[in-house]
Structure formats: C-alpha cells, structure tokens
All heavy atoms as a GROMACS GRO file, in nm:
protein
  631
    1MET      N    1   5.276   8.009   6.164
    1MET     CA    2   5.134   7.992   6.189
    1MET      C    3   5.088   8.100   6.284
    1MET      O    4   5.154   8.127   6.384
    1MET     CB    5   5.109   7.854   6.246
    1MET     CG    6   4.968   7.838   6.296
    1MET     SD    7   4.905   7.672   6.295
    1MET     CE    8   4.925   7.626   6.126
    2GLY      N    9   4.976   8.159   6.255
    2GLY     CA   10   4.922   8.264   6.338
    2GLY      C   11   4.827   8.210   6.444
    2GLY      O   12   4.793   8.093   6.446
    3ILE      N   13   4.787   8.298   6.531
    3ILE     CA   14   4.688   8.266   6.634
    3ILE      C   15   4.565   8.348   6.600
    3ILE      O   16   4.571   8.470   6.596
    3ILE     CB   17   4.741   8.302   6.773
    3ILE    CG1   18   4.862   8.214   6.805
    3ILE    CG2   19   4.633   8.287   6.878
    3ILE    CD1   20   4.928   8.248   6.937
    4ASN      N   21   4.454   8.278   6.572
    4ASN     CA   22   4.334   8.350   6.531
    4ASN      C   23   4.209   8.288   6.588
    4ASN      O   24   4.213   8.183   6.650
    4ASN     CB   25   4.325   8.355   6.379
    4ASN     CG   26   4.309   8.218   6.318
    4ASN    OD1   27   4.298   8.118   6.387
    4ASN    ND2   28   4.310   8.211   6.188
    5THR      N   29   4.098   8.353   6.565
    5THR     CA   30   3.966   8.308   6.607
    5THR      C   31   3.868   8.341   6.495
    5THR      O   32   3.881   8.444   6.432
    5THR     CB   33   3.924   8.382   6.736
    5THR    OG1   34   4.015   8.348   6.840
    5THR    CG2   35   3.784   8.344   6.779
    6TRP      N   36   3.774   8.252   6.469
    6TRP     CA   37   3.674   8.281   6.367
    6TRP      C   38   3.544   8.207   6.399
    6TRP      O   39   3.544   8.110   6.474
    6TRP     CB   40   3.723   8.244   6.227
    6TRP     CG   41   3.741   8.097   6.205
    6TRP    CD1   42   3.853   8.024   6.232
    6TRP    CD2   43   3.645   8.004   6.154
    6TRP    NE1   44   3.833   7.893   6.202
    6TRP    CE2   45   3.706   7.877   6.152
    6TRP    CE3   46   3.515   8.015   6.110
    6TRP    CZ2   47   3.640   7.762   6.108
    6TRP    CZ3   48   3.449   7.902   6.065
    6TRP    CH2   49   3.513   7.778   6.064
    7ALA      N   50   3.435   8.253   6.341
    7ALA     CA   51   3.304   8.188   6.352
    7ALA      C   52   3.227   8.213   6.224
    7ALA      O   53   3.233   8.322   6.168
    7ALA     CB   54   3.225   8.241   6.470
    8ALA      N   55   3.158   8.111   6.177
    8ALA     CA   56   3.073   8.122   6.058
    8ALA      C   57   2.930   8.084   6.098
    8ALA      O   58   2.910   7.985   6.168
    8ALA     CB   59   3.124   8.030   5.947
    9PHE      N   60   2.835   8.164   6.054
    9PHE     CA   61   2.694   8.141   6.083
    9PHE      C   62   2.620   8.117   5.952
    9PHE      O   63   2.650   8.181   5.851
    9PHE     CB   64   2.632   8.262   6.153
    9PHE     CG   65   2.693   8.290   6.287
    9PHE    CD1   66   2.803   8.374   6.298
    9PHE    CD2   67   2.641   8.234   6.402
    9PHE    CE1   68   2.860   8.402   6.421
    9PHE    CE2   69   2.698   8.260   6.526
    9PHE     CZ   70   2.807   8.345   6.535
   10ALA      N   71   2.520   8.028   5.955
   10ALA     CA   72   2.437   8.002   5.838
   10ALA      C   73   2.296   7.969   5.887
   10ALA      O   74   2.275   7.936   6.003
   10ALA     CB   75   2.494   7.887   5.755
   11GLY      N   76   2.201   7.973   5.795
   11GLY     CA   77   2.064   7.938   5.828
   11GLY      C   78   1.979   8.060   5.859
   11GLY      O   79   2.011   8.172   5.820
   12SER      N   80   1.872   8.037   5.931
   12SER     CA   81   1.778   8.143   5.966
   12SER      C   82   1.791   8.176   6.115
   12SER      O   83   1.863   8.108   6.188
   12SER     CB   84   1.636   8.098   5.936
   12SER     OG   85   1.600   7.989   6.020
   13ASP      N   86   1.718   8.276   6.159
   13ASP     CA   87   1.722   8.312   6.301
   13ASP      C   88   1.675   8.198   6.390
   13ASP      O   89   1.726   8.179   6.500
   13ASP     CB   90   1.638   8.437   6.328
   13ASP     CG   91   1.704   8.563   6.275
   13ASP    OD1   92   1.825   8.560   6.247
   13ASP    OD2   93   1.632   8.664   6.262
   14SER      N   94   1.578   8.121   6.344
   14SER     CA   95   1.523   8.014   6.427
   14SER      C   96   1.594   7.880   6.407
   14SER      O   97   1.587   7.794   6.494
   14SER     CB   98   1.374   7.997   6.400
   14SER     OG   99   1.353   7.962   6.265
   15GLU      N  100   1.659   7.860   6.295
   15GLU     CA  101   1.732   7.735   6.268
   15GLU      C  102   1.868   7.768   6.208
   15GLU      O  103   1.885   7.768   6.087
   15GLU     CB  104   1.652   7.646   6.172
   15GLU     CG  105   1.524   7.594   6.234
   15GLU     CD  106   1.453   7.498   6.141
   15GLU    OE1  107   1.520   7.429   6.061
   15GLU    OE2  108   1.331   7.493   6.149
   16ALA      N  109   1.962   7.796   6.296
   16ALA     CA  110   2.094   7.839   6.252
   16ALA      C  111   2.199   7.737   6.291
   16ALA      O  112   2.178   7.655   6.380
   16ALA     CB  113   2.128   7.974   6.313
   17VAL      N  114   2.312   7.745   6.225
   17VAL     CA  115   2.430   7.666   6.264
   17VAL      C  116   2.546   7.763   6.280
   17VAL      O  117   2.553   7.867   6.216
   17VAL     CB  118   2.465   7.556   6.162
   17VAL    CG1  119   2.358   7.450   6.158
   17VAL    CG2  120   2.490   7.612   6.025
   18VAL      N  121   2.636   7.727   6.370
   18VAL     CA  122   2.759   7.803   6.391
   18VAL      C  123   2.874   7.703   6.389
   18VAL      O  124   2.861   7.590   6.436
   18VAL     CB  125   2.757   7.883   6.523
   18VAL    CG1  126   2.744   7.792   6.645
   18VAL    CG2  127   2.880   7.971   6.534
   19ASP      N  128   2.984   7.744   6.330
   19ASP     CA  129   3.102   7.660   6.320
   19ASP      C  130   3.223   7.751   6.334
   19ASP      O  131   3.222   7.863   6.282
   19ASP     CB  132   3.104   7.590   6.183
   19ASP     CG  133   3.220   7.494   6.167
   19ASP    OD1  134   3.273   7.446   6.268
   19ASP    OD2  135   3.257   7.468   6.051
   20GLY      N  136   3.324   7.709   6.405
   20GLY     CA  137   3.441   7.793   6.418
   20GLY      C  138   3.547   7.734   6.509
   20GLY      O  139   3.539   7.620   6.550
   21ASP      N  140   3.646   7.815   6.536
   21ASP     CA  141   3.748   7.777   6.633
   21ASP      C  142   3.806   7.901   6.696
   21ASP      O  143   3.786   8.012   6.649
   21ASP     CB  144   3.856   7.689   6.571
   21ASP     CG  145   3.951   7.761   6.477
   21ASP    OD1  146   3.952   7.884   6.472
   21ASP    OD2  147   4.027   7.693   6.408
   22PHE      N  148   3.872   7.881   6.807
   22PHE     CA  149   3.943   7.991   6.870
   22PHE      C  150   4.059   7.936   6.951
   22PHE      O  151   4.069   7.817   6.977
   22PHE     CB  152   3.853   8.082   6.954
   22PHE     CG  153   3.781   8.014   7.067
   22PHE    CD1  154   3.840   8.002   7.191
   22PHE    CD2  155   3.654   7.965   7.048
   22PHE    CE1  156   3.773   7.941   7.294
   22PHE    CE2  157   3.585   7.904   7.150
   22PHE     CZ  158   3.646   7.892   7.275
   23VAL      N  159   4.144   8.027   6.986
   23VAL     CA  160   4.264   7.992   7.062
   23VAL      C  161   4.248   8.040   7.205
   23VAL      O  162   4.181   8.140   7.231
   23VAL     CB  163   4.390   8.051   6.996
   23VAL    CG1  164   4.387   8.202   7.000
   23VAL    CG2  165   4.516   7.998   7.060
   24MET      N  166   4.304   7.964   7.298
   24MET     CA  167   4.299   8.001   7.440
   24MET      C  168   4.428   7.954   7.506
   24MET      O  169   4.498   7.867   7.453
   24MET     CB  170   4.180   7.937   7.507
   24MET     CG  171   4.192   7.787   7.520
   24MET     SD  172   4.036   7.711   7.555
   24MET     CE  173   4.029   7.596   7.419
   25LEU      N  174   4.457   8.013   7.619
   25LEU     CA  175   4.568   7.965   7.699
   25LEU      C  176   4.528   7.834   7.764
   25LEU      O  177   4.409   7.810   7.792
   25LEU     CB  178   4.605   8.067   7.806
   25LEU     CG  179   4.660   8.200   7.754
   25LEU    CD1  180   4.670   8.301   7.865
   25LEU    CD2  181   4.795   8.177   7.687
   26ALA      N  182   4.624   7.748   7.789
   26ALA     CA  183   4.594   7.617   7.847
   26ALA      C  184   4.515   7.629   7.978
   26ALA      O  185   4.423   7.551   8.002
   26ALA     CB  186   4.724   7.540   7.869
   27ASP      N  187   4.546   7.728   8.061
   27ASP     CA  188   4.476   7.746   8.188
   27ASP      C  189   4.330   7.789   8.170
   27ASP      O  190   4.252   7.781   8.264
   27ASP     CB  191   4.547   7.849   8.274
   27ASP     CG  192   4.683   7.801   8.322
   27ASP    OD1  193   4.711   7.679   8.314
   27ASP    OD2  194   4.761   7.885   8.369
   28GLU      N  195   4.294   7.836   8.053
   28GLU     CA  196   4.157   7.881   8.027
   28GLU      C  197   4.067   7.770   7.974
   28GLU      O  198   3.946   7.790   7.962
   28GLU     CB  199   4.160   7.995   7.925
   28GLU     CG  200   4.233   8.117   7.973
   28GLU     CD  201   4.253   8.222   7.866
   28GLU    OE1  202   4.274   8.184   7.748
   28GLU    OE2  203   4.248   8.342   7.899
   29MET      N  204   4.123   7.654   7.944
   29MET     CA  205   4.046   7.550   7.876
   29MET      C  206   3.923   7.503   7.953
   29MET      O  207   3.814   7.496   7.896
   29MET     CB  208   4.134   7.429   7.844
   29MET     CG  209   4.057   7.326   7.761
   29MET     SD  210   4.156   7.187   7.710
   29MET     CE  211   4.183   7.105   7.864
   30GLN      N  212   3.932   7.472   8.079
   30GLN     CA  213   3.816   7.419   8.153
   30GLN      C  214   3.702   7.520   8.163
   30GLN      O  215   3.587   7.485   8.136
   30GLN     CB  216   3.858   7.368   8.292
   30GLN     CG  217   3.940   7.240   8.285
   30GLN     CD  218   3.869   7.129   8.211
   30GLN    OE1  219   3.749   7.105   8.228
   30GLN    NE2  220   3.943   7.058   8.127
   31PRO      N  221   3.728   7.647   8.197
   31PRO     CA  222   3.616   7.743   8.198
   31PRO      C  223   3.554   7.761   8.060
   31PRO      O  224   3.432   7.775   8.048
   31PRO     CB  225   3.680   7.873   8.247
   31PRO     CG  226   3.806   7.834   8.316
   31PRO     CD  227   3.851   7.707   8.252
   32VAL      N  228   3.634   7.761   7.956
   32VAL     CA  229   3.581   7.775   7.820
   32VAL      C  230   3.495   7.654   7.784
   32VAL      O  231   3.384   7.668   7.732
   32VAL     CB  232   3.694   7.794   7.717
   32VAL    CG1  233   3.643   7.783   7.575
   32VAL    CG2  234   3.763   7.928   7.739
   33LEU      N  235   3.542   7.534   7.815
   33LEU     CA  236   3.464   7.413   7.789
   33LEU      C  237   3.329   7.419   7.859
   33LEU      O  238   3.225   7.389   7.798
   33LEU     CB  239   3.540   7.289   7.836
   33LEU     CG  240   3.648   7.235   7.746
   33LEU    CD1  241   3.728   7.128   7.818
   33LEU    CD2  242   3.589   7.180   7.618
   34ARG      N  243   3.328   7.454   7.986
   34ARG     CA  244   3.202   7.463   8.061
   34ARG      C  245   3.106   7.561   7.997
   34ARG      O  246   2.988   7.532   7.978
   34ARG     CB  247   3.231   7.507   8.206
   34ARG     CG  248   3.240   7.394   8.304
   34ARG     CD  249   3.237   7.445   8.448
   34ARG     NE  250   3.338   7.547   8.475
   34ARG     CZ  251   3.464   7.522   8.506
   34ARG    NH1  252   3.507   7.397   8.513
   34ARG    NH2  253   3.548   7.620   8.531
   35THR      N  254   3.155   7.679   7.964
   35THR     CA  255   3.070   7.783   7.906
   35THR      C  256   3.014   7.740   7.771
   35THR      O  257   2.895   7.760   7.743
   35THR     CB  258   3.148   7.915   7.893
   35THR    OG1  259   3.191   7.954   8.024
   35THR    CG2  260   3.063   8.024   7.833
   36MET      N  261   3.098   7.682   7.687
   36MET     CA  262   3.051   7.636   7.555
   36MET      C  263   2.944   7.528   7.569
   36MET      O  264   2.840   7.534   7.504
   36MET     CB  265   3.169   7.584   7.473
   36MET     CG  266   3.275   7.688   7.443
   36MET     SD  267   3.221   7.814   7.327
   36MET     CE  268   3.248   7.729   7.174
   37ARG      N  269   2.968   7.430   7.654
   37ARG     CA  270   2.871   7.320   7.670
   37ARG      C  271   2.740   7.372   7.731
   37ARG      O  272   2.633   7.328   7.692
   37ARG     CB  273   2.931   7.209   7.757
   37ARG     CG  274   3.048   7.137   7.692
   37ARG     CD  275   3.015   7.072   7.559
   37ARG     NE  276   2.912   6.972   7.578
   37ARG     CZ  277   2.812   6.949   7.493
   37ARG    NH1  278   2.802   7.017   7.383
   37ARG    NH2  279   2.723   6.857   7.518
   38GLU      N  280   2.748   7.462   7.827
   38GLU     CA  281   2.627   7.520   7.886
   38GLU      C  282   2.547   7.597   7.782
   38GLU      O  283   2.425   7.607   7.792
   38GLU     CB  284   2.662   7.610   8.004
   38GLU     CG  285   2.707   7.534   8.126
   38GLU     CD  286   2.760   7.624   8.237
   38GLU    OE1  287   2.761   7.748   8.220
   38GLU    OE2  288   2.803   7.568   8.339
   39GLY      N  289   2.614   7.652   7.681
   39GLY     CA  290   2.546   7.724   7.574
   39GLY      C  291   2.499   7.634   7.461
   39GLY      O  292   2.450   7.683   7.359
   40GLY      N  293   2.514   7.501   7.477
   40GLY     CA  294   2.468   7.408   7.375
   40GLY      C  295   2.560   7.396   7.256
   40GLY      O  296   2.520   7.349   7.149
   41ILE      N  297   2.686   7.436   7.272
   41ILE     CA  298   2.784   7.428   7.164
   41ILE      C  299   2.862   7.297   7.178
   41ILE      O  300   2.912   7.266   7.287
   41ILE     CB  301   2.880   7.548   7.166
   41ILE    CG1  302   2.803   7.679   7.156
   41ILE    CG2  303   2.986   7.536   7.058
   41ILE    CD1  304   2.732   7.701   7.024
   42ASN      N  305   2.874   7.222   7.070
   42ASN     CA  306   2.949   7.097   7.069
   42ASN      C  307   3.097   7.125   7.043
   42ASN      O  308   3.131   7.202   6.953
   42ASN     CB  309   2.896   7.004   6.959
   42ASN     CG  310   2.752   6.969   6.982
   42ASN    OD1  311   2.718   6.909   7.082
   42ASN    ND2  312   2.666   7.010   6.890
   43ILE      N  313   3.183   7.060   7.119
   43ILE     CA  314   3.326   7.072   7.100
   43ILE      C  315   3.368   6.961   7.004
   43ILE      O  316   3.344   6.843   7.028
   43ILE     CB  317   3.402   7.059   7.233
   43ILE    CG1  318   3.347   7.157   7.337
   43ILE    CG2  319   3.552   7.075   7.211
   43ILE    CD1  320   3.342   7.301   7.293
   44VAL      N  321   3.430   7.000   6.894
   44VAL     CA  322   3.470   6.905   6.790
   44VAL      C  323   3.613   6.857   6.812
   44VAL      O  324   3.643   6.739   6.795
   44VAL     CB  325   3.454   6.969   6.650
   44VAL    CG1  326   3.502   6.875   6.542
   44VAL    CG2  327   3.310   7.011   6.627
   45ALA      N  328   3.702   6.948   6.849
   45ALA     CA  329   3.842   6.911   6.869
   45ALA      C  330   3.912   7.013   6.956
   45ALA      O  331   3.878   7.131   6.956
   45ALA     CB  332   3.914   6.902   6.734
   46ILE      N  333   4.009   6.965   7.031
   46ILE     CA  334   4.102   7.050   7.105
   46ILE      C  335   4.241   7.001   7.070
   46ILE      O  336   4.270   6.881   7.081
   46ILE     CB  337   4.080   7.040   7.257
   46ILE    CG1  338   3.938   7.084   7.293
   46ILE    CG2  339   4.185   7.121   7.332
   46ILE    CD1  340   3.900   7.056   7.436
   47HIS      N  341   4.324   7.092   7.024
   47HIS     CA  342   4.459   7.050   6.982
   47HIS      C  343   4.554   7.167   6.987
   47HIS      O  344   4.516   7.278   7.021
   47HIS     CB  345   4.455   6.990   6.841
   47HIS     CG  346   4.408   7.086   6.738
   47HIS    ND1  347   4.493   7.166   6.666
   47HIS    CD2  348   4.283   7.119   6.696
   47HIS    CE1  349   4.424   7.241   6.584
   47HIS    NE2  350   4.296   7.216   6.600
   48GLN      N  351   4.678   7.143   6.955
   48GLN     CA  352   4.778   7.249   6.950
   48GLN      C  353   4.838   7.256   6.811
   48GLN      O  354   4.842   7.156   6.739
   48GLN     CB  355   4.886   7.226   7.054
   48GLN     CG  356   4.963   7.097   7.034
   48GLN     CD  357   5.053   7.068   7.151
   48GLN    OE1  358   5.018   7.095   7.263
   48GLN    NE2  359   5.169   7.011   7.124
   49HIS      N  360   4.881   7.373   6.773
   49HIS     CA  361   4.946   7.393   6.643
   49HIS      C  362   5.096   7.408   6.659
   49HIS      O  363   5.169   7.393   6.563
   49HIS     CB  364   4.893   7.519   6.575
   49HIS     CG  365   4.754   7.504   6.522
   49HIS    ND1  366   4.698   7.599   6.440
   49HIS    CD2  367   4.659   7.410   6.539
   49HIS    CE1  368   4.575   7.563   6.408
   49HIS    NE2  369   4.548   7.450   6.468
   50MET      N  370   5.139   7.442   6.779
   50MET     CA  371   5.280   7.471   6.802
   50MET      C  372   5.330   7.388   6.920
   50MET      O  373   5.250   7.342   7.002
   50MET     CB  374   5.298   7.620   6.831
   50MET     CG  375   5.250   7.708   6.718
   50MET     SD  376   5.215   7.877   6.768
   50MET     CE  377   5.052   7.862   6.838
   51THR      N  378   5.459   7.370   6.929
   51THR     CA  379   5.516   7.300   7.043
   51THR      C  380   5.618   7.390   7.111
   51THR      O  381   5.681   7.474   7.047
   51THR     CB  382   5.585   7.169   7.000
   51THR    OG1  383   5.687   7.200   6.905
   51THR    CG2  384   5.485   7.072   6.939
   52HIS      N  385   5.630   7.375   7.239
   52HIS     CA  386   5.729   7.446   7.320
   52HIS      C  387   5.709   7.597   7.325
   52HIS      O  388   5.801   7.669   7.360
   52HIS     CB  389   5.872   7.413   7.275
   52HIS     CG  390   5.899   7.267   7.265
   52HIS    ND1  391   5.896   7.183   7.374
   52HIS    CD2  392   5.927   7.189   7.158
   52HIS    CE1  393   5.922   7.060   7.336
   52HIS    NE2  394   5.940   7.060   7.205
   53GLU      N  395   5.591   7.646   7.289
   53GLU     CA  396   5.569   7.790   7.296
   53GLU      C  397   5.538   7.829   7.441
   53GLU      O  398   5.490   7.748   7.519
   53GLU     CB  399   5.455   7.834   7.202
   53GLU     CG  400   5.315   7.816   7.257
   53GLU     CD  401   5.260   7.675   7.244
   53GLU    OE1  402   5.332   7.580   7.210
   53GLU    OE2  403   5.140   7.660   7.269
   54LYS      N  404   5.569   7.950   7.475
   54LYS     CA  405   5.542   8.005   7.607
   54LYS      C  406   5.472   8.138   7.588
   54LYS      O  407   5.529   8.226   7.524
   54LYS     CB  408   5.671   8.026   7.686
   54LYS     CG  409   5.750   7.901   7.711
   54LYS     CD  410   5.685   7.817   7.816
   54LYS     CE  411   5.779   7.700   7.846
   54LYS     NZ  412   5.721   7.581   7.879
   55PRO      N  413   5.350   8.156   7.636
   55PRO     CA  414   5.267   8.057   7.705
   55PRO      C  415   5.213   7.952   7.608
   55PRO      O  416   5.220   7.968   7.487
   55PRO     CB  417   5.153   8.140   7.763
   55PRO     CG  418   5.144   8.260   7.674
   55PRO     CD  419   5.284   8.286   7.623
   56HIS      N  420   5.156   7.844   7.664
   56HIS     CA  421   5.106   7.732   7.585
   56HIS      C  422   4.963   7.761   7.538
   56HIS      O  423   4.874   7.789   7.617
   56HIS     CB  424   5.108   7.605   7.671
   56HIS     CG  425   5.067   7.483   7.597
   56HIS    ND1  426   5.136   7.438   7.488
   56HIS    CD2  427   4.965   7.398   7.616
   56HIS    CE1  428   5.077   7.329   7.442
   56HIS    NE2  429   4.974   7.303   7.519
   57TYR      N  430   4.941   7.756   7.407
   57TYR     CA  431   4.810   7.784   7.346
   57TYR      C  432   4.743   7.656   7.299
   57TYR      O  433   4.809   7.567   7.246
   57TYR     CB  434   4.825   7.877   7.226
   57TYR     CG  435   4.873   8.014   7.261
   57TYR    CD1  436   5.006   8.050   7.240
   57TYR    CD2  437   4.786   8.107   7.315
   57TYR    CE1  438   5.050   8.178   7.272
   57TYR    CE2  439   4.830   8.235   7.348
   57TYR     CZ  440   4.962   8.269   7.325
   57TYR     OH  441   5.006   8.394   7.358
   58LEU      N  442   4.612   7.648   7.316
   58LEU     CA  443   4.531   7.537   7.265
   58LEU      C  444   4.427   7.594   7.169
   58LEU      O  445   4.378   7.705   7.186
   58LEU     CB  446   4.461   7.464   7.379
   58LEU     CG  447   4.555   7.394   7.478
   58LEU    CD1  448   4.475   7.343   7.597
   58LEU    CD2  449   4.628   7.280   7.410
   59PHE      N  450   4.389   7.515   7.072
   59PHE     CA  451   4.288   7.552   6.973
   59PHE      C  452   4.165   7.465   6.994
   59PHE      O  453   4.176   7.343   7.006
   59PHE     CB  454   4.343   7.534   6.831
   59PHE     CG  455   4.453   7.631   6.799
   59PHE    CD1  456   4.581   7.611   6.848
   59PHE    CD2  457   4.427   7.743   6.723
   59PHE    CE1  458   4.682   7.700   6.819
   59PHE    CE2  459   4.528   7.833   6.694
   59PHE     CZ  460   4.655   7.812   6.742
   60MET      N  461   4.047   7.527   6.998
   60MET     CA  462   3.922   7.455   7.016
   60MET      C  463   3.833   7.479   6.894
   60MET      O  464   3.806   7.593   6.857
   60MET     CB  465   3.850   7.503   7.142
   60MET     CG  466   3.717   7.434   7.164
   60MET     SD  467   3.631   7.496   7.310
   60MET     CE  468   3.738   7.436   7.440
   61HIS      N  469   3.790   7.370   6.831
   61HIS     CA  470   3.695   7.377   6.720
   61HIS      C  471   3.557   7.342   6.774
   61HIS      O  472   3.544   7.250   6.854
   61HIS     CB  473   3.735   7.278   6.610
   61HIS     CG  474   3.866   7.311   6.547
   61HIS    ND1  475   3.876   7.371   6.425
   61HIS    CD2  476   3.993   7.294   6.591
   61HIS    CE1  477   4.003   7.388   6.394
   61HIS    NE2  478   4.076   7.343   6.495
   62TYR      N  479   3.456   7.413   6.730
   62TYR     CA  480   3.322   7.393   6.784
   62TYR      C  481   3.217   7.397   6.673
   62TYR      O  482   3.242   7.444   6.562
   62TYR     CB  483   3.291   7.498   6.890
   62TYR     CG  484   3.300   7.640   6.840
   62TYR    CD1  485   3.190   7.703   6.782
   62TYR    CD2  486   3.419   7.712   6.848
   62TYR    CE1  487   3.197   7.832   6.735
   62TYR    CE2  488   3.427   7.842   6.802
   62TYR     CZ  489   3.317   7.900   6.745
   62TYR     OH  490   3.325   8.028   6.698
   63TRP      N  491   3.097   7.349   6.708
   63TRP     CA  492   2.984   7.345   6.615
   63TRP      C  493   2.856   7.346   6.698
   63TRP      O  494   2.848   7.283   6.802
   63TRP     CB  495   2.991   7.217   6.533
   63TRP     CG  496   2.884   7.205   6.430
   63TRP    CD1  497   2.888   7.255   6.303
   63TRP    CD2  498   2.758   7.142   6.443
   63TRP    NE1  499   2.772   7.226   6.238
   63TRP    CE2  500   2.690   7.155   6.321
   63TRP    CE3  501   2.696   7.074   6.546
   63TRP    CZ2  502   2.563   7.105   6.301
   63TRP    CZ3  503   2.568   7.023   6.526
   63TRP    CH2  504   2.505   7.039   6.403
   64GLY      N  505   2.756   7.419   6.651
   64GLY     CA  506   2.629   7.422   6.721
   64GLY      C  507   2.513   7.442   6.625
   64GLY      O  508   2.531   7.489   6.512
   65LYS      N  509   2.394   7.405   6.670
   65LYS     CA  510   2.272   7.420   6.590
   65LYS      C  511   2.162   7.466   6.682
   65LYS      O  512   2.147   7.415   6.794
   65LYS     CB  513   2.236   7.285   6.527
   65LYS     CG  514   2.115   7.291   6.437
   65LYS     CD  515   2.090   7.156   6.373
   65LYS     CE  516   1.967   7.161   6.286
   65LYS     NZ  517   1.935   7.031   6.230
   66GLY      N  518   2.085   7.565   6.639
   66GLY     CA  519   1.976   7.616   6.722
   66GLY      C  520   1.937   7.756   6.680
   66GLY      O  521   1.954   7.795   6.565
   67MET      N  522   1.888   7.833   6.776
   67MET     CA  523   1.846   7.971   6.749
   67MET      C  524   1.968   8.062   6.748
   67MET      O  525   2.049   8.060   6.840
   67MET     CB  526   1.745   8.017   6.854
   67MET     CG  527   1.616   7.939   6.848
   67MET     SD  528   1.493   8.003   6.961
   67MET     CE  529   1.450   8.155   6.880
   68ARG      N  530   1.979   8.143   6.646
   68ARG     CA  531   2.096   8.229   6.628
   68ARG      C  532   2.120   8.322   6.747
   68ARG      O  533   2.232   8.341   6.790
   68ARG     CB  534   2.080   8.312   6.501
   68ARG     CG  535   2.202   8.395   6.468
   68ARG     CD  536   2.180   8.484   6.348
   68ARG     NE  537   2.112   8.421   6.239
   68ARG     CZ  538   2.168   8.386   6.123
   68ARG    NH1  539   2.295   8.409   6.104
   68ARG    NH2  540   2.097   8.331   6.029
   69ARG      N  541   2.015   8.379   6.803
   69ARG     CA  542   2.034   8.476   6.911
   69ARG      C  543   2.100   8.414   7.034
   69ARG      O  544   2.160   8.483   7.114
   69ARG     CB  545   1.902   8.542   6.948
   69ARG     CG  546   1.807   8.449   7.018
   69ARG     CD  547   1.686   8.524   7.071
   69ARG     NE  548   1.591   8.427   7.121
   69ARG     CZ  549   1.465   8.424   7.088
   69ARG    NH1  550   1.416   8.515   7.006
   69ARG    NH2  551   1.385   8.334   7.137
   70THR      N  552   2.089   8.283   7.049
   70THR     CA  553   2.153   8.214   7.161
   70THR      C  554   2.304   8.236   7.160
   70THR      O  555   2.366   8.252   7.264
   70THR     CB  556   2.124   8.063   7.154
   70THR    OG1  557   1.983   8.044   7.148
   70THR    CG2  558   2.181   7.990   7.273
   71TRP      N  559   2.364   8.240   7.043
   71TRP     CA  560   2.510   8.251   7.032
   71TRP      C  561   2.557   8.395   7.025
   71TRP      O  562   2.675   8.420   7.042
   71TRP     CB  563   2.560   8.177   6.910
   71TRP     CG  564   2.516   8.036   6.908
   71TRP    CD1  565   2.526   7.946   7.011
   71TRP    CD2  566   2.454   7.966   6.802
   71TRP    NE1  567   2.474   7.826   6.975
   71TRP    CE2  568   2.428   7.835   6.846
   71TRP    CE3  569   2.418   8.001   6.673
   71TRP    CZ2  570   2.370   7.739   6.765
   71TRP    CZ3  571   2.359   7.906   6.593
   71TRP    CH2  572   2.335   7.777   6.639
   72LEU      N  573   2.469   8.488   6.998
   72LEU     CA  574   2.512   8.626   6.978
   72LEU      C  575   2.511   8.708   7.107
   72LEU      O  576   2.558   8.820   7.108
   72LEU     CB  577   2.424   8.693   6.872
   72LEU     CG  578   2.433   8.630   6.735
   72LEU    CD1  579   2.338   8.702   6.639
   72LEU    CD2  580   2.574   8.631   6.680
   73LYS      N  581   2.458   8.653   7.216
   73LYS     CA  582   2.459   8.728   7.341
   73LYS      C  583   2.593   8.708   7.411
   73LYS      O  584   2.657   8.604   7.399
   73LYS     CB  585   2.343   8.684   7.430
   73LYS     CG  586   2.353   8.544   7.481
   73LYS     CD  587   2.233   8.508   7.566
   73LYS     CE  588   2.246   8.364   7.612
   73LYS     NZ  589   2.138   8.322   7.695
   74PRO      N  590   2.638   8.809   7.484
   74PRO     CA  591   2.765   8.797   7.556
   74PRO      C  592   2.760   8.685   7.659
   74PRO      O  593   2.655   8.657   7.717
   74PRO     CB  594   2.780   8.933   7.625
   74PRO     CG  595   2.687   9.024   7.554
   74PRO     CD  596   2.577   8.939   7.500
   75SER      N  597   2.872   8.624   7.683
   75SER     CA  598   2.881   8.516   7.780
   75SER      C  599   3.003   8.539   7.868
   75SER      O  600   3.106   8.581   7.820
   75SER     CB  601   2.892   8.383   7.708
   75SER     OG  602   2.900   8.279   7.801
   76ARG      N  603   2.991   8.508   7.993
   76ARG     CA  604   3.104   8.521   8.086
   76ARG      C  605   3.157   8.383   8.119
   76ARG      O  606   3.082   8.290   8.140
   76ARG     CB  607   3.059   8.588   8.214
   76ARG     CG  608   3.018   8.732   8.191
   76ARG     CD  609   3.001   8.802   8.319
   76ARG     NE  610   3.131   8.793   8.388
   76ARG     CZ  611   3.163   8.868   8.490
   76ARG    NH1  612   3.080   8.955   8.536
   76ARG    NH2  613   3.279   8.854   8.548
   77MET      N  614   3.288   8.372   8.123
   77MET     CA  615   3.351   8.247   8.162
   77MET      C  616   3.342   8.233   8.313
   77MET      O  617   3.348   8.331   8.385
   77MET     CB  618   3.499   8.246   8.119
   77MET     CG  619   3.519   8.257   7.972
   77MET     SD  620   3.448   8.118   7.885
   77MET     CE  621   3.427   8.189   7.724
   78HIS      N  622   3.326   8.113   8.361
   78HIS     CA  623   3.313   8.087   8.506
   78HIS      C  624   3.447   8.097   8.575
   78HIS      O  625   3.548   8.064   8.526
   78HIS     CB  626   3.257   7.946   8.529
   78HIS     CG  627   3.122   7.930   8.470
   78HIS    ND1  628   3.010   7.983   8.529
   78HIS    CD2  629   3.079   7.868   8.359
   78HIS    CE1  630   2.904   7.952   8.456
   78HIS    NE2  631   2.944   7.882   8.352
   0.00000   0.00000   0.00000
C-alpha cells in the first residue's frame, strides 16, 4: 500500500464540493484537524492503513461544501 494524497472538486465557483484524503504523521494530526475545521472542512474519518510502521502515519478523509476559492488558498498549520 502506498502513501498518497488526493482531492476532487466539483460544482461551480460559488457552490463547490471538495472530497479527498491525505496522509500525515501522527504528531501532525492535531494541527491538521484545527486547520481543516477552521477552513470549514468536515473530517469524515481518521484511520491507519499499516501497523508497526516507523514513523506512524495516519490517513484523514475530508469533505467540504462552499465557495471553491476558500479551499484553493494556501493555509498554514498552527
């Protein structure tokens, strides 16, 4: 199994949806959660695909609805 990140966008500029997932290190989870929620992105699932790996990776699935430009601007993790 690989480690990847993806996002799919649909709709119009004013009424768009985004769906995707990405991988992060376990220590990055809380800052990522905060940033996603502050951006109006819903967290669908957090899970792992592998066991006993070093470092430990987590996968986050997300979904959001709103204006497309909201998701396309750069964001900094806290």
